[in-house]
NUDRENKE-460027 format. One line per field, with one value per residue: y, z, x of N, C-alpha, C in turn. Coordinates in steps of 0.1 Angstrom, whole numbers, plus 2048, in hexadecimal, padded with zeros to 3 digits. Each point is the difference from the previous one (the first is absolute). Layout:
REM residues N
n_y = [Y,...]
n_z = [Z,...]
n_x = [X,...]
ca_y = [Y,...]
ca_z = [Z,...]
ca_x = [X,...]
c_y = [Y,...]
c_z = [Z,...]
c_x = [X,...]
***
This chain:
REM residues 287
n_y = [8AD,804,7FF,7F8,80C,7FE,80C,7FB,809,7FE,7FD,7FD,7F4,7FA,7FB,808,800,803,7F5,7FD,7FB,80A,803,80F,803,803,805,806,80C,806,800,807,804,80E,7FC,809,800,806,7F7,808,7FA,7FE,7F0,7F9,7F7,7F5,805,7F8,80B,7F9,80D,7F9,807,7FE,80D,80A,80E,802,801,7FD,804,7FD,802,809,7F5,807,7F9,805,800,7F9,800,7F4,7FD,7FA,802,801,7F8,806,7F7,806,800,80D,7FE,807,7FF,804,7FE,806,7F7,7F4,7F3,7F4,7FA,7F4,7FB,7FB,7FB,802,7F6,807,7F2,807,809,7F8,7FB,80A,804,7F7,802,80A,7FF,804,80D,806,7FC,7F9,80A,805,7F9,800,7FB,7FA,7F4,806,7FC,7FB,80C,806,7F8,803,80D,7FE,7FC,809,80A,7FB,800,80E,7FD,7F7,80C,7FE,7FB,7F2,805,806,802,7F2,800,805,7F8,7F8,808,802,7F9,7F9,809,801,7F5,7FD,808,7F9,7F7,803,803,7F0,800,800,80E,800,807,80C,801,7F6,804,80D,7FB,7FF,80A,80A,7F6,801,80C,800,7F9,806,806,7F3,7FE,808,807,802,80D,7FF,80A,7F6,7F4,806,805,7F3,7FF,809,7F8,806,800,809,807,7FC,803,80E,804,7FD,808,808,7FE,7FD,809,7FF,800,80A,804,7FE,809,808,7FF,803,809,801,801,803,80C,803,7FF,805,80A,801,804,80A,801,7F9,810,803,803,800,7F6,7FC,805,7FC,7FA,7FE,802,7F5,80C,7FE,7F3,804,80B,7F9,7F6,80C,80A,7F5,800,80C,7FF,7F1,7FE,7FD,7F8,803,7FA,805,80C,800,7FB,806,80E,7FF,7FD,7F2,7FD,806,7F0,803,806,806,7FB]
n_z = [2BA,7FA,7F7,809,801,807,7FF,807,801,7FA,7F9,7FA,7FB,7FD,7FB,7F6,805,80A,7FD,7F8,809,803,7F5,803,7FE,80B,801,80B,7FA,806,810,800,80D,801,80F,7F9,7F0,7FC,7FB,7F6,7F7,7F7,7FA,7F8,801,807,80B,804,80A,80C,800,80E,800,80D,7FE,801,7F8,7F5,7F4,7F7,7F4,7F2,7F8,809,80B,808,80A,807,807,805,807,800,7F7,7F5,7FC,7F4,7FD,7F6,7FB,7FC,80B,7FB,80F,805,80B,80A,80B,806,80C,807,7FF,804,7FC,7F9,7FC,7F7,7FD,7F2,7FE,7F5,801,80E,7FB,7F3,809,806,7F1,7FF,80B,7F5,7FF,7F1,7FB,7F3,7FB,809,7FD,806,80C,804,80D,7FF,7FE,807,805,7F6,7F9,80A,7FF,7F4,803,80B,7F8,7FA,80C,803,7F7,7FE,80C,7FC,7F5,802,80A,7FB,7F2,808,7F5,7FC,80D,802,7F5,805,80D,7FA,7F9,80B,803,7F2,800,80C,800,7F4,807,803,7F5,7FC,80E,803,7F8,806,80C,7FD,80A,7FC,7F2,806,808,7F5,7FE,806,7FF,7F1,804,809,7F6,7FA,80A,802,7FE,7F8,80A,801,7FA,804,809,805,800,808,803,800,807,806,80B,807,80A,801,7F2,7FF,80E,7F8,7F4,806,80A,7F6,7FE,80C,809,804,80B,7FC,80D,802,7F7,807,80B,7F8,7FD,809,807,7F6,801,80F,7F7,7F5,808,807,7F6,7F9,80B,805,7FC,807,808,806,7F5,7FD,80D,803,7F6,808,805,804,808,802,805,80D,7F9,7F9,80B,808,7F5,7FE,80D,800,7F7,804,80C,7FA,80B,800,80C,807,7F8,805,809,7FE,7FC,804,7F0,7FE,80E,7F5,7F9,809,800,807,80A]
n_x = [3AA,80A,7F5,7FD,7F9,807,7FE,7F7,806,80A,7FB,80B,7FA,809,7F6,804,80B,7F6,804,7F5,7FC,7F7,805,800,7F5,800,80C,800,806,7FA,802,7FC,803,7F9,803,808,7F9,80D,807,800,7F9,806,7FC,802,7FE,80B,7F8,7F6,7FB,800,7FC,7FF,7F7,805,805,7F7,802,7FE,809,7F8,809,7F8,806,804,7FE,7F6,808,7F7,809,7F8,807,7FD,80A,7FF,80C,801,80B,800,803,809,7F9,7FD,801,7F9,807,7F9,807,7F5,805,7FA,805,7F6,808,7FA,808,7FA,80A,7FD,809,802,804,7FF,802,805,808,80A,805,802,80A,804,80C,800,802,806,7F0,803,807,7F7,7FF,7F5,80A,7F7,805,809,7F9,7F9,803,7FC,7F1,7FC,801,7F9,7FB,803,7FD,7F6,7F4,803,7FC,7FC,7FF,80A,7F7,803,7F9,807,80A,7FC,803,80B,802,7F9,809,808,7FC,7FE,80B,805,7FA,805,80A,801,7FD,808,807,7F8,804,7F1,801,809,7FC,805,7F3,7F6,801,7FE,7F7,7FD,805,7F9,7F2,803,800,7F5,7F9,805,7FE,7F8,80E,803,802,7F3,802,7F6,806,80D,7F7,7F9,80B,806,7F5,80A,801,7F3,802,7F9,800,810,7FC,7FB,806,809,7F9,7FC,80D,806,7FB,80E,804,80A,802,7F3,802,809,7F9,7F3,804,806,7F8,7FD,80D,7FE,7F6,806,80E,7F6,7FC,80C,805,80C,801,807,7F7,80C,802,7F1,7FE,80B,7FC,7F1,80C,7FB,800,7F5,807,801,804,80C,804,800,804,809,800,7FF,808,809,802,80C,807,808,802,7F3,800,80D,7FC,7F7,80A,80C,806,7FC,80C,80B,802,806,7F5,808,7FA]
ca_y = [808,80C,80E,801,80A,7FB,80A,7FD,80E,807,7F5,7F7,7F3,7FA,7F2,7F9,7F6,7F3,7F6,7FD,7EF,7FC,80C,803,809,810,7FD,810,802,805,809,80C,807,80B,805,80E,802,80E,801,7FB,7F7,806,7FA,7F4,7F5,7F6,7F2,802,802,804,805,803,80D,7FA,80A,80F,808,802,800,7F6,808,7F9,803,80D,7FF,7FE,7F7,803,7F2,800,7F1,7F1,7FD,7FC,809,7F5,80A,7F7,800,809,80B,80A,808,807,7FE,802,809,80F,7FF,7F3,7F6,7F4,7F9,7F2,7FB,7F4,800,7F4,802,805,7F8,7FD,80C,7FD,7F8,80B,805,7F2,7FE,80B,804,80C,80A,80B,80C,801,7FD,807,7FD,805,7F6,805,7FC,7FE,7F5,7F2,801,801,7EF,7F9,802,7F8,7EE,803,800,7F1,7F6,802,7FF,7F5,7FE,7F3,7F3,7F8,804,80E,808,7FA,805,810,805,7FF,809,80E,7FD,802,810,809,7FC,809,80B,801,7F9,80E,80D,7FE,800,810,808,807,80E,805,7FC,7F6,7FF,804,7F7,7F0,805,7FF,7F2,7F9,805,7FD,7F1,7FD,803,800,7FD,80D,808,808,80A,800,80C,802,7FA,806,80F,7FD,803,80E,7FE,805,7F5,7FE,7FC,7F2,7F8,7FE,7F6,7F2,7F9,801,7F6,7F5,7FC,7FE,80C,7FB,7F6,7EF,7FB,7F9,7F7,7F5,7FB,7FA,7F1,7FA,7F9,7F9,7F5,7F9,7FB,7F4,7F0,7FE,802,7FD,807,7FE,809,80B,804,805,80B,809,800,80B,80E,802,802,7F4,7F4,7FD,806,7F9,7F5,808,805,7F3,7F8,808,805,7F4,7FB,7F6,802,800,7F0,7F8,802,7FA,7EF,7FD,801,7FB,7F6,7F7,801,7F6,7FD,800,80A,7FF,80A]
ca_z = [7F4,801,7FE,80B,809,812,807,7FA,804,7F1,7FA,7F1,7FE,7EF,7FD,7F1,802,807,7FC,807,800,7FC,7FB,7FE,7F3,7FF,808,805,7FD,80D,808,806,80A,801,807,801,7F3,7FB,7F2,7F4,7F3,7F3,7F7,7FB,807,7F3,808,803,80D,807,80E,807,80A,80B,807,7F8,7FB,7F5,7F3,7F6,7F4,7F6,7F2,802,808,80D,807,80E,80A,80E,807,7FA,7F1,7F8,7F5,7F7,7F5,7F4,7FA,7F7,800,80C,809,80B,80E,80C,80A,805,80C,801,800,805,7F7,7FC,7F1,7FA,7F4,7F7,7F1,7F7,7FD,805,7FD,7FD,808,804,7F9,7FD,80C,802,80F,7FB,7F8,801,802,80E,806,80E,806,80F,807,80A,811,800,80B,7FC,7FB,80D,806,7F1,804,80B,7F9,7F6,806,808,7F6,7FA,809,7FD,7F3,7FC,801,7F7,801,807,7F5,7F9,808,7FB,7F3,804,806,7F7,7F8,80A,806,7F4,7FD,80C,7FE,7FA,807,80D,7FA,7F8,809,801,807,812,7FF,802,80D,802,7FB,80C,80C,7FD,7FA,80E,802,7FC,806,80D,802,7FB,80D,80C,80C,805,807,7F5,804,7F8,7FF,7F3,7F4,7FD,7FB,7EF,7F2,7FF,80A,80E,80A,7FF,7F5,800,808,7FF,7F3,804,809,7F6,7F1,805,80B,80A,803,7F8,807,7FE,7F4,7FE,808,7FA,7F5,80A,802,7F2,7FA,808,7FF,7F5,804,80A,7F8,7F6,805,80C,80A,813,801,805,7F1,7FC,806,7FC,7F1,7FB,808,810,80A,80A,7F8,807,7FD,7F2,801,804,7F4,7F7,802,7FF,7F1,7F6,809,807,800,7F4,7FF,7F8,7F5,7F6,802,7FC,7F1,7F8,7FE,808,7FC,7F7,807,803,808,80C,80A]
ca_x = [801,809,7FA,7F7,805,7FC,7F8,7F2,7FA,805,808,7FC,804,7FB,7FB,7FC,80A,7FD,7F9,7F3,7F9,7F3,7FE,7F2,7FD,80A,809,804,80F,805,7FA,806,7F7,806,7F6,7FD,805,7FB,802,7F7,805,7FB,807,7FA,803,7FF,7FA,7F3,7FE,7F1,804,7F4,803,7F8,800,807,7F9,807,7FC,807,7FE,805,7FC,7FC,7F8,805,7F4,802,805,7F9,802,806,7FC,80D,802,806,805,802,80F,803,7F5,807,7F3,806,7F6,808,7F8,7FE,80A,804,7F6,805,7FD,804,7FF,802,800,7FC,804,7F5,7F9,7F5,7F7,7F2,7FA,7F2,7F4,7F7,7FA,7F7,809,807,7F5,806,7FA,7FC,811,7FE,7F1,801,7FC,7F6,805,80F,804,805,80B,80A,803,809,80F,807,7FF,80A,80D,801,80A,80B,808,806,7FB,807,800,7F7,7F1,7FE,7FD,7F6,7F4,802,7FA,7F2,7FA,800,7F9,7F6,7FD,7FC,7F2,7F5,7FE,7F6,7F9,7FD,7FC,7F7,7F4,7FC,809,804,7FE,80D,805,803,80F,808,7FE,803,80E,807,801,808,80F,7FE,803,80F,808,7F9,80B,807,7FA,7F6,7FD,7F3,7FA,80A,7FD,7F6,803,807,7F6,7F6,7F1,806,800,7F1,7F9,804,7F8,7F0,7FF,803,7F3,7F7,803,808,7F7,804,80B,80E,808,7F8,805,80D,800,7FC,80D,80B,7F6,7FE,80A,803,7F7,806,806,7FE,7FA,805,80F,802,802,7FA,7F4,809,804,7F7,7FB,807,805,7F6,802,7FE,809,7FC,7F8,7F2,7F3,7FB,7F6,7F2,7F9,7FD,7FA,7F8,7FC,7FD,7F6,807,80B,80B,802,7F6,800,808,7FF,7F4,7FD,807,802,80C,80E,801,80D,80D,803,804,7F8]
c_y = [80C,80C,804,80A,7FD,80A,7FD,80C,806,7F3,7FE,7F6,7FD,7F0,7F8,7F8,7F2,7F6,7FC,7F0,7FF,811,801,808,80D,7FE,80E,800,807,809,80B,808,80C,809,811,804,811,805,7FE,7F7,80B,7FD,7F3,7F4,7F3,7F2,806,800,804,808,805,80E,7FD,80D,80D,801,7FF,802,7F5,804,7F2,804,80E,801,7FE,7FA,802,7F3,805,7F2,7FC,803,7FB,805,7F5,807,7F1,7FF,80A,80E,80B,805,809,800,801,805,80E,805,7F5,7F7,7F4,7F7,7F3,7FF,7F4,802,7EF,804,7FD,7F4,7F7,80A,7F8,7F7,808,804,7F6,7FE,80D,806,80E,804,809,810,801,7FC,801,7F7,803,7F4,804,7FB,7FA,7F4,7F4,805,803,7F1,7FC,805,7FB,7F2,805,800,7F0,7F8,807,7FE,7F2,7F7,7F6,7F7,7FB,806,80E,809,800,807,80E,804,7FD,80B,80C,7FC,802,80E,803,7FA,803,80F,806,7FB,80D,80A,801,801,80D,808,804,80D,803,7FE,7F3,7F9,801,7F9,7F2,800,800,7F3,7F7,803,7F9,7F0,7FD,807,7FE,7F7,80F,809,80E,80C,805,80F,809,7FD,807,80D,7FB,7FC,80C,800,805,7F3,7FC,7F9,7F2,7F5,7FD,7F8,7F2,7F7,7FD,7F3,7F6,7F9,7FC,80E,7F8,7F7,7F4,7FB,7F8,7F7,7F0,7F9,7F9,7F4,7F8,7F6,7F5,7F1,7F9,7FA,7F2,7F5,7FC,7FF,7FA,808,805,80C,80C,806,805,80E,80A,803,809,80C,802,7FD,7F5,7F4,800,80A,7FF,7F6,802,803,7F4,7FB,808,802,7F4,7FA,7F4,802,7FE,7F1,7F9,800,7F7,7F1,801,7FE,7FC,7F2,7F5,7FF,7F3,7F9,804,812,804,80F,80B]
c_z = [801,7FE,80B,80A,80F,803,7F6,800,7F1,7F6,7F0,800,7F0,801,7F7,801,807,7F7,804,801,7F9,7F7,7FC,7F2,7FE,80C,803,7FE,80D,804,80B,808,803,809,804,7F3,800,7F2,7F4,7F9,7F4,7F8,7FB,804,7F5,807,800,80D,807,80D,809,808,80B,808,7FA,7F3,7F1,7F4,7F4,7F5,7F8,7F3,7FE,807,80F,80B,811,807,80C,807,808,7F2,7FA,7F2,7F7,7F7,7F4,7F7,7F7,7FF,80A,807,809,80D,80C,80C,7FF,808,800,7FC,801,7F1,800,7F2,7FB,7EF,7FA,7F1,7F6,7F9,806,7FE,7FA,809,80A,7FC,7FC,80D,809,80E,7FB,7F7,801,802,80E,808,811,805,810,809,80B,80E,7FD,80B,7F9,7FA,80A,807,7F5,802,80C,7FC,7F7,808,80A,7F1,7F9,80C,7FD,7F1,7FA,806,7F8,800,804,7F4,7FA,809,7FD,7F7,803,808,7F7,7F4,809,802,7F5,800,80B,7FC,7F3,803,80C,7F8,7F9,809,801,80A,80F,7FE,805,812,802,7FA,808,808,7F9,7FD,812,809,7FB,806,80B,7FF,7F9,80A,80D,809,806,807,7F5,80B,7FA,7FC,7F3,7F3,7F8,7F7,7F6,7F6,800,807,80E,808,804,7F9,7FB,80A,7FD,7F4,805,806,7F6,7F6,807,80B,80B,800,7FC,809,802,7F3,7FB,80C,7F9,7F4,805,805,7F6,7FB,80C,802,7F8,803,80A,7F9,7F8,804,80C,80A,80F,7FE,802,7F6,7FB,802,7FB,7F1,7FF,80A,80D,809,80E,7F9,80A,7FC,7F1,803,805,7F9,7F8,806,805,7F2,7FA,809,809,7FF,7F3,7FF,7FB,7F4,7F7,804,7F8,7EE,7FB,7FD,807,7F7,7F5,805,800,806,80C,806,804]
c_x = [805,7F6,7F8,805,7FC,7F7,7F3,7F4,7FF,806,7FB,806,7FF,803,802,811,7FA,7F6,7F3,801,7F3,7FB,7F1,7FE,809,808,806,80D,807,7F5,804,7F6,808,7F7,7FF,807,7FD,807,7F7,805,7FF,809,7F9,805,801,7F8,7F1,800,7F4,808,7F6,804,7FB,7FE,802,7FA,80A,7F9,803,7FB,803,7F7,7F8,7F0,806,7F5,807,806,7FE,800,7F2,7FD,80C,7FF,80A,80C,805,80D,7FF,7F7,806,7F9,806,7F7,809,7F6,800,80A,806,7F5,809,7FE,806,801,805,806,802,808,7F5,7FB,7F5,7F3,7F1,7F7,7F4,7F7,7F3,7F7,7F4,809,808,7F6,808,7F7,7FC,80E,7FE,7F4,804,7F4,7F6,804,80E,803,806,80E,80C,807,80D,80B,807,802,80F,80D,806,80B,80B,810,807,7FD,80B,7FB,7F4,7F1,800,7FC,7F2,7F2,800,7F9,7F2,7FB,7FF,7F4,7F0,7FF,7FA,7F2,7F9,7FF,7F7,7F0,7F8,7FB,7F5,7F3,7FA,809,7FB,7FC,80F,803,806,80F,80C,803,808,810,807,801,80A,811,801,804,80F,808,7FB,807,803,7FA,7FB,7FF,7F2,7FD,80C,7FC,7F4,803,808,7F4,7F5,7F4,806,801,7EF,7FD,802,7F9,7F3,802,803,7F9,7F6,800,805,7F7,807,80D,80B,809,7FA,7FE,80B,805,7FA,809,809,7FB,7FE,80B,806,7F8,805,80C,801,7FC,80A,80E,801,805,7FA,7F7,809,809,7F9,7FD,80F,802,7F2,801,7FB,80B,800,7FA,7F0,7F9,7FA,7F6,7F3,7FB,7FA,7F3,7F0,7F7,7FA,7F6,807,810,80D,803,7F6,7FD,809,7FE,7F3,800,80D,801,807,80A,802,80C,80C,7FF,800,7F8,808]
***
C-alpha cells in the first residue's frame, strides 16, 4: 500500500481504501504515530478521533474549559468542534481517526462522551502492547483479513483505556513506574540505559531503582531478561526458527549465553521446551 511509510518509528497510514472482509461495527480510517510531537492543534476536525498520549504533558481546551494532559491518557476530537491542544514541550502520540458515521456507535457503547473529552490511564502496559500489535499488523495490512484485525485492535485499545481509567486510581508514584514499565516493555529488545531513562522521567537513578523495586519487585535488567525469555518460549513453539536465530532476534550476542539463561529461568533446555510444547507438525510441513 503506497500510503504506508516504511519508517515505522513515525508513520501515518490511511486504511479507508482497504476493503474489509469481515466488517466491524467501527472501521478505523487512519492511524498515526508521532514519537516526538511538538506542534499544537488549533482547529476543528472532520472526523472523530482518539489520541493516546503515551509520554509527556500538555493542555487540552474545549468550549472555554481546560484539561491537563498528563501521560498516559486519551484525548478526543469531535467532528466540527474546535479544539486546541498540544504539548508543553514534546509528547508521544498515537492517534486513531474514524469517519463521523461511527460516532453514534461509540456513544452508544459508552466509548465517547463530549462532557469527558480527556481520561487518564492507570496502567499503560496494555496500550503499549496493543501498539506493538498494530505495528506488526500494519506491516502487512494488505494481506487478507489484516485490516479487519486492525479494526478490532483499535477498538480494544479504546475499551481497555476506559477500563483501566475506571479502576481505583493509583498514586502518582505507581502511575509513574507503570509508565516507565510500559516504555521498557516496548523497547525490551534494545539496549536501555536505565540512568538515562530515569532522567527522562525526572527521577534520579537512585529514586528510579527504589521505586521500581517497590512496585515491580525485580531489578530492571532481570525484568527485561524475563520478557526476552517469555518471547523465546513463544518463538520456540510457534516458529521453526533455530535456537541461534531466536537468540539473535532477541538481542542475545551469544547463543550459548541464551541457552544457559533459558535453562536457568525455564528449568529445561530450549530444545526440550520446544519438543514438549510444540504442536504436532501438520501434513506437508517440513522440519
